[in-house]
PDB file of N, CA, C and O in Angstrom:
ATOM      1  N   UNK A   1       0.829  -1.188   0.000  1.00  0.00           N
ATOM      2  CA  UNK A   1       0.000   0.000   0.000  1.00  0.00           C
ATOM      3  C   UNK A   1       0.868   1.245   0.000  1.00  0.00           C
ATOM      4  O   UNK A   1       1.869   1.321   0.712  1.00  0.00           O
ATOM      5  N   UNK A   2       0.485   2.188  -0.783  1.00  0.00           N
ATOM      6  CA  UNK A   2       1.212   3.449  -0.775  1.00  0.00           C
ATOM      7  C   UNK A   2       0.696   4.309   0.373  1.00  0.00           C
ATOM      8  O   UNK A   2      -0.411   4.096   0.868  1.00  0.00           O
ATOM      9  N   UNK A   3       1.485   5.259   0.783  1.00  0.00           N
ATOM     10  CA  UNK A   3       1.077   6.128   1.887  1.00  0.00           C
ATOM     11  C   UNK A   3      -0.111   6.994   1.512  1.00  0.00           C
ATOM     12  O   UNK A   3      -0.851   7.441   2.389  1.00  0.00           O
ATOM     13  N   UNK A   4      -0.306   7.239   0.219  1.00  0.00           N
ATOM     14  CA  UNK A   4      -1.445   8.055  -0.185  1.00  0.00           C
ATOM     15  C   UNK A   4      -2.765   7.316  -0.012  1.00  0.00           C
ATOM     16  O   UNK A   4      -3.811   7.957   0.090  1.00  0.00           O
ATOM     17  N   UNK A   5      -2.746   5.965   0.023  1.00  0.00           N
ATOM     18  CA  UNK A   5      -3.990   5.215   0.175  1.00  0.00           C
ATOM     19  C   UNK A   5      -4.354   4.981   1.643  1.00  0.00           C
ATOM     20  O   UNK A   5      -5.455   4.522   1.945  1.00  0.00           O
ATOM     21  N   UNK A   6      -3.439   5.294   2.545  1.00  0.00           N
ATOM     22  CA  UNK A   6      -3.722   5.132   3.971  1.00  0.00           C
ATOM     23  C   UNK A   6      -4.485   6.345   4.484  1.00  0.00           C
ATOM     24  O   UNK A   6      -4.203   7.483   4.110  1.00  0.00           O
ATOM     25  N   UNK A   7      -5.451   6.079   5.343  1.00  0.00           N
ATOM     26  CA  UNK A   7      -6.239   7.175   5.897  1.00  0.00           C
ATOM     27  C   UNK A   7      -5.655   7.628   7.228  1.00  0.00           C
ATOM     28  O   UNK A   7      -5.067   6.841   7.970  1.00  0.00           O
ATOM     29  N   UNK A   8      -5.827   8.894   7.507  1.00  0.00           N
ATOM     30  CA  UNK A   8      -5.338   9.438   8.769  1.00  0.00           C
ATOM     31  C   UNK A   8      -6.233   8.979   9.906  1.00  0.00           C
ATOM     32  O   UNK A   8      -7.398   8.652   9.681  1.00  0.00           O
ATOM     33  N   UNK A   9      -5.708   8.950  11.126  1.00  0.00           N
ATOM     34  CA  UNK A   9      -6.549   8.598  12.276  1.00  0.00           C
ATOM     35  C   UNK A   9      -7.763   9.522  12.400  1.00  0.00           C
ATOM     36  O   UNK A   9      -8.848   9.078  12.778  1.00  0.00           O
ATOM     37  N   UNK A  10      -7.579  10.799  12.083  1.00  0.00           N
ATOM     38  CA  UNK A  10      -8.687  11.747  12.148  1.00  0.00           C
ATOM     39  C   UNK A  10      -9.788  11.367  11.159  1.00  0.00           C
ATOM     40  O   UNK A  10     -10.974  11.446  11.477  1.00  0.00           O
ATOM     41  N   UNK A  11      -9.386  10.958   9.972  1.00  0.00           N
ATOM     42  CA  UNK A  11     -10.348  10.560   8.950  1.00  0.00           C
ATOM     43  C   UNK A  11     -11.119   9.315   9.399  1.00  0.00           C
ATOM     44  O   UNK A  11     -12.332   9.233   9.209  1.00  0.00           O
ATOM     45  N   UNK A  12     -10.422   8.358   9.987  1.00  0.00           N
ATOM     46  CA  UNK A  12     -11.080   7.148  10.484  1.00  0.00           C
ATOM     47  C   UNK A  12     -12.080   7.477  11.593  1.00  0.00           C
ATOM     48  O   UNK A  12     -13.183   6.931  11.619  1.00  0.00           O
ATOM     49  N   UNK A  13     -11.701   8.353  12.492  1.00  0.00           N
ATOM     50  CA  UNK A  13     -12.593   8.754  13.587  1.00  0.00           C
ATOM     51  C   UNK A  13     -13.822   9.464  13.025  1.00  0.00           C
ATOM     52  O   UNK A  13     -14.945   9.216  13.463  1.00  0.00           O
ATOM     53  N   UNK A  14     -13.602  10.346  12.058  1.00  0.00           N
ATOM     54  CA  UNK A  14     -14.713  11.070  11.442  1.00  0.00           C
ATOM     55  C   UNK A  14     -15.690  10.102  10.762  1.00  0.00           C
ATOM     56  O   UNK A  14     -16.905  10.259  10.877  1.00  0.00           O
ATOM     57  N   UNK A  15     -15.155   9.107  10.057  1.00  0.00           N
ATOM     58  CA  UNK A  15     -16.022   8.125   9.392  1.00  0.00           C
ATOM     59  C   UNK A  15     -16.815   7.314  10.412  1.00  0.00           C
ATOM     60  O   UNK A  15     -17.992   7.028  10.192  1.00  0.00           O
ATOM     61  N   UNK A  16     -16.189   6.943  11.520  1.00  0.00           N
ATOM     62  CA  UNK A  16     -16.897   6.203  12.573  1.00  0.00           C
ATOM     63  C   UNK A  16     -18.018   7.058  13.154  1.00  0.00           C
ATOM     64  O   UNK A  16     -19.110   6.555  13.419  1.00  0.00           O
ATOM     65  N   UNK A  17     -17.755   8.329  13.351  1.00  0.00           N
ATOM     66  CA  UNK A  17     -18.758   9.246  13.886  1.00  0.00           C
ATOM     67  C   UNK A  17     -19.923   9.404  12.914  1.00  0.00           C
ATOM     68  O   UNK A  17     -21.082   9.419  13.329  1.00  0.00           O
ATOM     69  N   UNK A  18     -19.621   9.522  11.633  1.00  0.00           N
ATOM     70  CA  UNK A  18     -20.667   9.658  10.623  1.00  0.00           C
ATOM     71  C   UNK A  18     -21.525   8.394  10.587  1.00  0.00           C
ATOM     72  O   UNK A  18     -22.747   8.483  10.470  1.00  0.00           O
ATOM     73  N   UNK A  19     -20.906   7.230  10.685  1.00  0.00           N
ATOM     74  CA  UNK A  19     -21.662   5.973  10.709  1.00  0.00           C
ATOM     75  C   UNK A  19     -22.580   5.924  11.922  1.00  0.00           C
ATOM     76  O   UNK A  19     -23.713   5.454  11.822  1.00  0.00           O
ATOM     77  N   UNK A  20     -22.109   6.398  13.054  1.00  0.00           N
ATOM     78  CA  UNK A  20     -22.930   6.425  14.263  1.00  0.00           C
ATOM     79  C   UNK A  20     -24.123   7.363  14.074  1.00  0.00           C
ATOM     80  O   UNK A  20     -25.251   7.032  14.442  1.00  0.00           O
ATOM     81  N   UNK A  21     -23.862   8.527  13.501  1.00  0.00           N
ATOM     82  CA  UNK A  21     -24.923   9.501  13.266  1.00  0.00           C
ATOM     83  C   UNK A  21     -25.932   8.947  12.258  1.00  0.00           C
ATOM     84  O   UNK A  21     -27.138   9.132  12.422  1.00  0.00           O
ATOM     85  N   UNK A  22     -25.448   8.275  11.226  1.00  0.00           N
ATOM     86  CA  UNK A  22     -26.333   7.665  10.238  1.00  0.00           C
ATOM     87  C   UNK A  22     -27.218   6.601  10.897  1.00  0.00           C
ATOM     88  O   UNK A  22     -28.421   6.555  10.641  1.00  0.00           O
ATOM     89  N   UNK A  23     -26.637   5.756  11.734  1.00  0.00           N
ATOM     90  CA  UNK A  23     -27.411   4.727  12.427  1.00  0.00           C
ATOM     91  C   UNK A  23     -28.498   5.361  13.292  1.00  0.00           C
ATOM     92  O   UNK A  23     -29.630   4.877  13.317  1.00  0.00           O
ATOM     93  N   UNK A  24     -28.166   6.428  13.994  1.00  0.00           N
ATOM     94  CA  UNK A  24     -29.151   7.136  14.820  1.00  0.00           C
ATOM     95  C   UNK A  24     -30.254   7.739  13.953  1.00  0.00           C
ATOM     96  O   UNK A  24     -31.431   7.677  14.311  1.00  0.00           O
ATOM     97  N   UNK A  25     -29.875   8.321  12.813  1.00  0.00           N
ATOM     98  CA  UNK A  25     -30.853   8.934  11.924  1.00  0.00           C
ATOM     99  C   UNK A  25     -31.804   7.875  11.356  1.00  0.00           C
ATOM    100  O   UNK A  25     -33.006   8.116  11.252  1.00  0.00           O
ATOM    101  N   UNK A  26     -31.274   6.713  10.992  1.00  0.00           N
ATOM    102  CA  UNK A  26     -32.121   5.624  10.498  1.00  0.00           C
ATOM    103  C   UNK A  26     -33.065   5.165  11.598  1.00  0.00           C
ATOM    104  O   UNK A  26     -34.240   4.898  11.344  1.00  0.00           O
ATOM    105  N   UNK A  27     -32.558   5.073  12.810  1.00  0.00           N
ATOM    106  CA  UNK A  27     -33.370   4.626  13.939  1.00  0.00           C
ATOM    107  C   UNK A  27     -34.531   5.587  14.218  1.00  0.00           C
ATOM    108  O   UNK A  27     -35.560   5.174  14.754  1.00  0.00           O
ATOM    109  N   UNK A  28     -34.374   6.858  13.860  1.00  0.00           N
ATOM    110  CA  UNK A  28     -35.411   7.864  14.102  1.00  0.00           C
ATOM    111  C   UNK A  28     -36.475   7.908  13.004  1.00  0.00           C
ATOM    112  O   UNK A  28     -37.483   8.598  13.152  1.00  0.00           O
ATOM    113  N   UNK A  29     -36.262   7.180  11.905  1.00  0.00           N
ATOM    114  CA  UNK A  29     -37.259   7.162  10.833  1.00  0.00           C
ATOM    115  C   UNK A  29     -38.534   6.473  11.300  1.00  0.00           C
ATOM    116  O   UNK A  29     -38.524   5.713  12.269  1.00  0.00           O
ATOM    117  N   UNK A  30     -39.635   6.748  10.596  1.00  0.00           N
ATOM    118  CA  UNK A  30     -40.876   6.023  10.860  1.00  0.00           C
ATOM    119  C   UNK A  30     -40.628   4.551  10.554  1.00  0.00           C
ATOM    120  O   UNK A  30     -39.760   4.217   9.747  1.00  0.00           O
ATOM    121  N   UNK A  31     -41.383   3.684  11.192  1.00  0.00           N
ATOM    122  CA  UNK A  31     -41.133   2.238  11.097  1.00  0.00           C
ATOM    123  C   UNK A  31     -41.123   1.742   9.647  1.00  0.00           C
ATOM    124  O   UNK A  31     -40.239   0.975   9.266  1.00  0.00           O
ATOM    125  N   UNK A  32     -42.073   2.160   8.856  1.00  0.00           N
ATOM    126  CA  UNK A  32     -42.149   1.690   7.472  1.00  0.00           C
ATOM    127  C   UNK A  32     -40.961   2.212   6.654  1.00  0.00           C
ATOM    128  O   UNK A  32     -40.419   1.488   5.818  1.00  0.00           O
ATOM    129  N   UNK A  33     -40.557   3.461   6.892  1.00  0.00           N
ATOM    130  CA  UNK A  33     -39.397   4.027   6.190  1.00  0.00           C
ATOM    131  C   UNK A  33     -38.137   3.257   6.564  1.00  0.00           C
ATOM    132  O   UNK A  33     -37.306   2.951   5.710  1.00  0.00           O
ATOM    133  N   UNK A  34     -38.008   2.950   7.848  1.00  0.00           N
ATOM    134  CA  UNK A  34     -36.848   2.200   8.331  1.00  0.00           C
ATOM    135  C   UNK A  34     -36.786   0.823   7.662  1.00  0.00           C
ATOM    136  O   UNK A  34     -35.718   0.383   7.237  1.00  0.00           O
ATOM    137  N   UNK A  35     -37.931   0.148   7.571  1.00  0.00           N
ATOM    138  CA  UNK A  35     -37.975  -1.177   6.937  1.00  0.00           C
ATOM    139  C   UNK A  35     -37.530  -1.096   5.485  1.00  0.00           C
ATOM    140  O   UNK A  35     -36.746  -1.925   5.023  1.00  0.00           O
ATOM    141  N   UNK A  36     -38.033  -0.092   4.764  1.00  0.00           N
ATOM    142  CA  UNK A  36     -37.678   0.050   3.348  1.00  0.00           C
ATOM    143  C   UNK A  36     -36.180   0.295   3.202  1.00  0.00           C
ATOM    144  O   UNK A  36     -35.538  -0.324   2.353  1.00  0.00           O
ATOM    145  N   UNK A  37     -35.619   1.174   4.003  1.00  0.00           N
ATOM    146  CA  UNK A  37     -34.180   1.469   3.937  1.00  0.00           C
ATOM    147  C   UNK A  37     -33.358   0.219   4.252  1.00  0.00           C
ATOM    148  O   UNK A  37     -32.403  -0.093   3.541  1.00  0.00           O
ATOM    149  N   UNK A  38     -33.724  -0.485   5.301  1.00  0.00           N
ATOM    150  CA  UNK A  38     -32.975  -1.686   5.684  1.00  0.00           C
ATOM    151  C   UNK A  38     -33.086  -2.783   4.629  1.00  0.00           C
ATOM    152  O   UNK A  38     -32.090  -3.426   4.296  1.00  0.00           O
ATOM    153  N   UNK A  39     -34.285  -3.000   4.105  1.00  0.00           N
ATOM    154  CA  UNK A  39     -34.454  -4.033   3.082  1.00  0.00           C
ATOM    155  C   UNK A  39     -33.735  -3.669   1.787  1.00  0.00           C
ATOM    156  O   UNK A  39     -33.173  -4.536   1.117  1.00  0.00           O
ATOM    157  N   UNK A  40     -33.755  -2.399   1.443  1.00  0.00           N
ATOM    158  CA  UNK A  40     -33.147  -1.965   0.186  1.00  0.00           C
ATOM    159  C   UNK A  40     -31.619  -1.940   0.265  1.00  0.00           C
ATOM    160  O   UNK A  40     -30.939  -2.481  -0.607  1.00  0.00           O
ATOM    161  N   UNK A  41     -31.090  -1.316   1.300  1.00  0.00           N
ATOM    162  CA  UNK A  41     -29.638  -1.129   1.366  1.00  0.00           C
ATOM    163  C   UNK A  41     -28.889  -2.259   2.066  1.00  0.00           C
ATOM    164  O   UNK A  41     -27.760  -2.573   1.688  1.00  0.00           O
ATOM    165  N   UNK A  42     -29.489  -2.868   3.069  1.00  0.00           N
ATOM    166  CA  UNK A  42     -28.784  -3.908   3.809  1.00  0.00           C
ATOM    167  C   UNK A  42     -29.098  -5.307   3.292  1.00  0.00           C
ATOM    168  O   UNK A  42     -28.214  -6.162   3.240  1.00  0.00           O
ATOM    169  N   UNK A  43     -30.351  -5.545   2.910  1.00  0.00           N
ATOM    170  CA  UNK A  43     -30.728  -6.855   2.370  1.00  0.00           C
ATOM    171  C   UNK A  43     -30.608  -6.879   0.848  1.00  0.00           C
ATOM    172  O   UNK A  43     -30.694  -7.939   0.229  1.00  0.00           O
ATOM    173  N   UNK A  44     -30.411  -5.704   0.252  1.00  0.00           N
ATOM    174  CA  UNK A  44     -30.241  -5.533  -1.192  1.00  0.00           C
ATOM    175  C   UNK A  44     -31.403  -6.102  -1.993  1.00  0.00           C
ATOM    176  O   UNK A  44     -31.206  -6.710  -3.045  1.00  0.00           O
ATOM    177  N   UNK A  45     -32.626  -5.896  -1.480  1.00  0.00           N
ATOM    178  CA  UNK A  45     -33.821  -6.306  -2.199  1.00  0.00           C
ATOM    179  C   UNK A  45     -34.233  -5.211  -3.173  1.00  0.00           C
ATOM    180  O   UNK A  45     -33.906  -4.040  -2.979  1.00  0.00           O
ATOM    181  N   UNK A  46     -34.945  -5.594  -4.211  1.00  0.00           N
ATOM    182  CA  UNK A  46     -35.460  -4.603  -5.167  1.00  0.00           C
ATOM    183  C   UNK A  46     -36.722  -3.973  -4.596  1.00  0.00           C
ATOM    184  O   UNK A  46     -37.306  -4.482  -3.640  1.00  0.00           O
ATOM    185  N   UNK A  47     -37.135  -2.859  -5.194  1.00  0.00           N
ATOM    186  CA  UNK A  47     -38.373  -2.220  -4.763  1.00  0.00           C
ATOM    187  C   UNK A  47     -39.556  -3.168  -4.965  1.00  0.00           C
ATOM    188  O   UNK A  47     -40.486  -3.185  -4.159  1.00  0.00           O
ATOM    189  N   UNK A  48     -39.519  -3.949  -6.034  1.00  0.00           N
ATOM    190  CA  UNK A  48     -40.583  -4.913  -6.306  1.00  0.00           C
ATOM    191  C   UNK A  48     -40.646  -5.973  -5.204  1.00  0.00           C
ATOM    192  O   UNK A  48     -41.734  -6.323  -4.745  1.00  0.00           O
ATOM    193  N   UNK A  49     -39.500  -6.481  -4.781  1.00  0.00           N
ATOM    194  CA  UNK A  49     -39.457  -7.482  -3.708  1.00  0.00           C
ATOM    195  C   UNK A  49     -39.963  -6.888  -2.390  1.00  0.00           C
ATOM    196  O   UNK A  49     -40.693  -7.539  -1.643  1.00  0.00           O
ATOM    197  N   UNK A  50     -39.568  -5.656  -2.119  1.00  0.00           N
ATOM    198  CA  UNK A  50     -40.002  -4.988  -0.889  1.00  0.00           C
ATOM    199  C   UNK A  50     -41.513  -4.766  -0.924  1.00  0.00           C
ATOM    200  O   UNK A  50     -42.191  -4.925   0.091  1.00  0.00           O
ATOM    201  N   UNK A  51     -42.036  -4.399  -2.091  1.00  0.00           N
ATOM    202  CA  UNK A  51     -43.481  -4.175  -2.204  1.00  0.00           C
ATOM    203  C   UNK A  51     -44.253  -5.454  -1.896  1.00  0.00           C
ATOM    204  O   UNK A  51     -45.319  -5.399  -1.283  1.00  0.00           O
ATOM    205  N   UNK A  52     -43.728  -6.604  -2.315  1.00  0.00           N
ATOM    206  CA  UNK A  52     -44.388  -7.879  -2.027  1.00  0.00           C
ATOM    207  C   UNK A  52     -44.341  -8.182  -0.531  1.00  0.00           C
ATOM    208  O   UNK A  52     -45.317  -8.677   0.034  1.00  0.00           O
ATOM    209  N   UNK A  53     -43.227  -7.891   0.101  1.00  0.00           N
ATOM    210  CA  UNK A  53     -43.082  -8.147   1.540  1.00  0.00           C
ATOM    211  C   UNK A  53     -44.027  -7.266   2.348  1.00  0.00           C
ATOM    212  O   UNK A  53     -44.687  -7.743   3.272  1.00  0.00           O
ATOM    213  N   UNK A  54     -44.093  -5.982   2.002  1.00  0.00           N
ATOM    214  CA  UNK A  54     -44.891  -5.032   2.780  1.00  0.00           C
ATOM    215  C   UNK A  54     -46.344  -4.930   2.311  1.00  0.00           C
ATOM    216  O   UNK A  54     -47.167  -4.281   2.958  1.00  0.00           O
ATOM    217  N   UNK A  55     -46.653  -5.573   1.187  1.00  0.00           N
ATOM    218  CA  UNK A  55     -48.027  -5.601   0.722  1.00  0.00           C
ATOM    219  C   UNK A  55     -48.559  -4.287   0.181  1.00  0.00           C
ATOM    220  O   UNK A  55     -49.749  -3.996   0.301  1.00  0.00           O
ATOM    221  N   UNK A  56     -47.687  -3.501  -0.410  1.00  0.00           N
ATOM    222  CA  UNK A  56     -48.099  -2.255  -1.061  1.00  0.00           C
ATOM    223  C   UNK A  56     -47.477  -2.212  -2.456  1.00  0.00           C
ATOM    224  O   UNK A  56     -46.630  -3.041  -2.787  1.00  0.00           O
ATOM    225  N   UNK A  57     -47.893  -1.256  -3.262  1.00  0.00           N
ATOM    226  CA  UNK A  57     -47.380  -1.180  -4.637  1.00  0.00           C
ATOM    227  C   UNK A  57     -45.907  -0.775  -4.665  1.00  0.00           C
ATOM    228  O   UNK A  57     -45.383  -0.163  -3.734  1.00  0.00           O
ATOM    229  N   UNK A  58     -45.271  -1.140  -5.762  1.00  0.00           N
ATOM    230  CA  UNK A  58     -43.873  -0.753  -5.964  1.00  0.00           C
ATOM    231  C   UNK A  58     -43.740   0.767  -5.994  1.00  0.00           C
ATOM    232  O   UNK A  58     -42.754   1.321  -5.507  1.00  0.00           O
ATOM    233  N   UNK A  59     -44.735   1.434  -6.565  1.00  0.00           N
ATOM    234  CA  UNK A  59     -44.744   2.896  -6.607  1.00  0.00           C
ATOM    235  C   UNK A  59     -44.754   3.476  -5.191  1.00  0.00           C
ATOM    236  O   UNK A  59     -44.045   4.442  -4.910  1.00  0.00           O
ATOM    237  N   UNK A  60     -45.542   2.895  -4.316  1.00  0.00           N
ATOM    238  CA  UNK A  60     -45.611   3.367  -2.924  1.00  0.00           C
ATOM    239  C   UNK A  60     -44.275   3.141  -2.220  1.00  0.00           C
ATOM    240  O   UNK A  60     -43.830   3.990  -1.448  1.00  0.00           O
ATOM    241  N   UNK A  61     -43.636   2.009  -2.480  1.00  0.00           N
ATOM    242  CA  UNK A  61     -42.318   1.740  -1.890  1.00  0.00           C
ATOM    243  C   UNK A  61     -41.327   2.799  -2.362  1.00  0.00           C
ATOM    244  O   UNK A  61     -40.513   3.284  -1.576  1.00  0.00           O
ATOM    245  N   UNK A  62     -41.392   3.155  -3.633  1.00  0.00           N
ATOM    246  CA  UNK A  62     -40.512   4.192  -4.171  1.00  0.00           C
ATOM    247  C   UNK A  62     -40.733   5.516  -3.456  1.00  0.00           C
ATOM    248  O   UNK A  62     -39.776   6.220  -3.133  1.00  0.00           O
ATOM    249  N   UNK A  63     -41.991   5.854  -3.211  1.00  0.00           N
ATOM    250  CA  UNK A  63     -42.308   7.095  -2.485  1.00  0.00           C
ATOM    251  C   UNK A  63     -41.759   7.060  -1.062  1.00  0.00           C
ATOM    252  O   UNK A  63     -41.178   8.039  -0.593  1.00  0.00           O
ATOM    253  N   UNK A  64     -41.943   5.938  -0.379  1.00  0.00           N
ATOM    254  CA  UNK A  64     -41.454   5.792   0.995  1.00  0.00           C
ATOM    255  C   UNK A  64     -39.930   5.888   1.012  1.00  0.00           C
ATOM    256  O   UNK A  64     -39.356   6.542   1.882  1.00  0.00           O
ATOM    257  N   UNK A  65     -39.275   5.234   0.046  1.00  0.00           N
ATOM    258  CA  UNK A  65     -37.815   5.264  -0.049  1.00  0.00           C
ATOM    259  C   UNK A  65     -37.318   6.691  -0.252  1.00  0.00           C
ATOM    260  O   UNK A  65     -36.391   7.137   0.424  1.00  0.00           O
ATOM    261  N   UNK A  66     -37.940   7.399  -1.184  1.00  0.00           N
ATOM    262  CA  UNK A  66     -37.530   8.785  -1.466  1.00  0.00           C
ATOM    263  C   UNK A  66     -37.697   9.662  -0.234  1.00  0.00           C
ATOM    264  O   UNK A  66     -36.809  10.451   0.090  1.00  0.00           O
ATOM    265  N   UNK A  67     -38.819   9.532   0.451  1.00  0.00           N
ATOM    266  CA  UNK A  67     -39.065  10.332   1.651  1.00  0.00           C
ATOM    267  C   UNK A  67     -38.019  10.029   2.728  1.00  0.00           C
ATOM    268  O   UNK A  67     -37.514  10.940   3.384  1.00  0.00           O
ATOM    269  N   UNK A  68     -37.698   8.750   2.905  1.00  0.00           N
ATOM    270  CA  UNK A  68     -36.714   8.360   3.921  1.00  0.00           C
ATOM    271  C   UNK A  68     -35.329   8.900   3.580  1.00  0.00           C
ATOM    272  O   UNK A  68     -34.629   9.413   4.454  1.00  0.00           O
ATOM    273  N   UNK A  69     -34.931   8.788   2.314  1.00  0.00           N
ATOM    274  CA  UNK A  69     -33.610   9.282   1.904  1.00  0.00           C
ATOM    275  C   UNK A  69     -33.520  10.794   2.093  1.00  0.00           C
ATOM    276  O   UNK A  69     -32.509  11.298   2.582  1.00  0.00           O
ATOM    277  N   UNK A  70     -34.562  11.515   1.713  1.00  0.00           N
ATOM    278  CA  UNK A  70     -34.560  12.968   1.901  1.00  0.00           C
ATOM    279  C   UNK A  70     -34.476  13.334   3.383  1.00  0.00           C
ATOM    280  O   UNK A  70     -33.786  14.281   3.758  1.00  0.00           O
ATOM    281  N   UNK A  71     -35.179  12.579   4.213  1.00  0.00           N
ATOM    282  CA  UNK A  71     -35.129  12.813   5.651  1.00  0.00           C
ATOM    283  C   UNK A  71     -33.722  12.576   6.198  1.00  0.00           C
ATOM    284  O   UNK A  71     -33.224  13.352   7.014  1.00  0.00           O
ATOM    285  N   UNK A  72     -33.093  11.504   5.744  1.00  0.00           N
ATOM    286  CA  UNK A  72     -31.724  11.213   6.190  1.00  0.00           C
ATOM    287  C   UNK A  72     -30.757  12.287   5.713  1.00  0.00           C
ATOM    288  O   UNK A  72     -29.884  12.716   6.467  1.00  0.00           O
ATOM    289  N   UNK A  73     -30.906  12.722   4.469  1.00  0.00           N
ATOM    290  CA  UNK A  73     -30.017  13.767   3.947  1.00  0.00           C
ATOM    291  C   UNK A  73     -30.166  15.049   4.748  1.00  0.00           C
ATOM    292  O   UNK A  73     -29.177  15.726   5.030  1.00  0.00           O
ATOM    293  N   UNK A  74     -31.388  15.386   5.113  1.00  0.00           N
ATOM    294  CA  UNK A  74     -31.630  16.584   5.917  1.00  0.00           C
ATOM    295  C   UNK A  74     -30.979  16.453   7.285  1.00  0.00           C
ATOM    296  O   UNK A  74     -30.324  17.384   7.755  1.00  0.00           O
ATOM    297  N   UNK A  75     -31.156  15.304   7.924  1.00  0.00           N
ATOM    298  CA  UNK A  75     -30.612  15.088   9.262  1.00  0.00           C
ATOM    299  C   UNK A  75     -29.089  15.054   9.261  1.00  0.00           C
ATOM    300  O   UNK A  75     -28.452  15.471  10.229  1.00  0.00           O
ATOM    301  N   UNK A  76     -28.506  14.554   8.170  1.00  0.00           N
ATOM    302  CA  UNK A  76     -27.060  14.392   8.140  1.00  0.00           C
ATOM    303  C   UNK A  76     -26.321  15.627   7.641  1.00  0.00           C
ATOM    304  O   UNK A  76     -25.125  15.787   7.887  1.00  0.00           O
ATOM    305  N   UNK A  77     -27.035  16.493   6.943  1.00  0.00           N
ATOM    306  CA  UNK A  77     -26.466  17.765   6.520  1.00  0.00           C
ATOM    307  C   UNK A  77     -25.049  17.718   6.009  1.00  0.00           C
ATOM    308  O   UNK A  77     -24.789  17.219   4.914  1.00  0.00           O
ATOM    309  N   UNK A  78     -24.142  18.232   6.793  1.00  0.00           N
ATOM    310  CA  UNK A  78     -22.752  18.393   6.345  1.00  0.00           C
ATOM    311  C   UNK A  78     -22.014  17.078   6.163  1.00  0.00           C
ATOM    312  O   UNK A  78     -20.954  17.053   5.539  1.00  0.00           O
ATOM    313  N   UNK A  79     -22.547  15.989   6.690  1.00  0.00           N
ATOM    314  CA  UNK A  79     -21.896  14.691   6.551  1.00  0.00           C
ATOM    315  C   UNK A  79     -22.262  13.998   5.242  1.00  0.00           C
ATOM    316  O   UNK A  79     -21.683  12.964   4.911  1.00  0.00           O
ATOM    317  N   UNK A  80     -23.210  14.550   4.499  1.00  0.00           N
ATOM    318  CA  UNK A  80     -23.723  13.909   3.291  1.00  0.00           C
ATOM    319  C   UNK A  80     -22.614  13.557   2.300  1.00  0.00           C
ATOM    320  O   UNK A  80     -22.621  12.462   1.739  1.00  0.00           O
ATOM    321  N   UNK A  81     -21.675  14.452   2.077  1.00  0.00           N
ATOM    322  CA  UNK A  81     -20.616  14.189   1.113  1.00  0.00           C
ATOM    323  C   UNK A  81     -19.751  12.999   1.511  1.00  0.00           C
ATOM    324  O   UNK A  81     -19.303  12.248   0.644  1.00  0.00           O
ATOM    325  N   UNK A  82     -19.511  12.815   2.791  1.00  0.00           N
ATOM    326  CA  UNK A  82     -18.726  11.672   3.260  1.00  0.00           C
ATOM    327  C   UNK A  82     -19.491  10.367   3.083  1.00  0.00           C
ATOM    328  O   UNK A  82     -18.897   9.342   2.750  1.00  0.00           O
ATOM    329  N   UNK A  83     -20.780  10.393   3.298  1.00  0.00           N
ATOM    330  CA  UNK A  83     -21.587   9.175   3.239  1.00  0.00           C
ATOM    331  C   UNK A  83     -21.815   8.684   1.828  1.00  0.00           C
ATOM    332  O   UNK A  83     -21.841   7.476   1.592  1.00  0.00           O
ATOM    333  N   UNK A  84     -21.978   9.579   0.899  1.00  0.00           N
ATOM    334  CA  UNK A  84     -22.386   9.184  -0.444  1.00  0.00           C
ATOM    335  C   UNK A  84     -21.239   9.277  -1.439  1.00  0.00           C
ATOM    336  O   UNK A  84     -21.443   9.659  -2.591  1.00  0.00           O
ATOM    337  N   UNK A  85     -20.040   8.930  -1.001  1.00  0.00           N
ATOM    338  CA  UNK A  85     -18.876   8.928  -1.888  1.00  0.00           C
ATOM    339  C   UNK A  85     -18.849   7.662  -2.695  1.00  0.00           C
ATOM    340  O   UNK A  85     -17.944   7.466  -3.506  1.00  0.00           O
TER     341      UNK A  85
END
């Protein structure tokens, strides 16, 4: 590994803090929004698969997903650039 690919301790601490803040922000979402985010990003299910699980249309899942992502972006503010690299 070259020295340019190594991260500074400060950078590692900042990333850990952002992950903690993201986890808290997800935990504060409404239950259905939280389920959609977890199924989509952690279980890597499609919107169609999530719609079958939750018993609503794929379009509704898309709306819930968009609302949850916007809420997270608002809550995370200045950390957004670090999270979505």
